[in-house]
N, C-alpha and C positions, 0 to 999 in steps of 0.2 A: 435779840433783846434778852437781857437777863430776866430771870424769873424772880418772884418775890423771895423765895428762899436764898437765891444767889445774892440778891441785893442785901438781904439781912446778914448773911454770912460775911460778906465784904465789910459791911458797916460794923459788925461786931469785932472783926479783925483790926479795923482802922477807925476807932471811934472819934478821934480828934481831926479837925480840919487843918491840914498842913499842905504845903506845896508838894511834898512827897506823895500825899494821899491823892492830890489832883493828878499827878503823873500816873499813879497806880490805877486810878479810875479809867484813864484812857488806855493804859497798857493791858490791864486785866479784863475790863468790861467792854472796851471799845466805845465808850461814851465820853462826851464832853462833860466836865464837872457840873455845869448848869443842868443838863439833861438828867444826869445821875440824881441830883438832889430833887428834881421834879418827880422822877420815878420813885425815889425813896419816900417822898411825902405822900404820893398817891398810894403806895403800898402800905404806909403806916395808917392810912385812913380806911383801908379795906378790911373786910371780915377775915380774909385769908391772913393778912398781916397780924391782926389781933389774935387769931388762933395760933399763929406760929410763934410770936414773940411780943407779948403785951408790954413788957418793960421797954423794949426798943421803940415800940410805937409811941409810948408816953414820952420818952426822951426826944424823939424826932418831932413830935407835935409841940412839945414845950419849947424846943429850940426855935421852931418856926414862929411861935407866938411871941418870942422875946424880941 
C-alpha cells in the first residue's frame, strides 16, 4: 500500500484525471483507480495529509464535494 507522501507525490505529478493517469495508477501504485481515489480522499482528510500538503488536501476535498 502506498503511503500518504507517495499518494500526494503521484497526485502532484498527475493532477488531471485522464485515461493515461488511470493506467499509471495501476502501473506505478498497483491500485485500481477507484481504490486510489478512496485512499487519496482518506489521506486528504487526515492530519498527516494536512501537515504534508494543505493545498492538495483542499483541492481533493473540493473536487469530491463538487
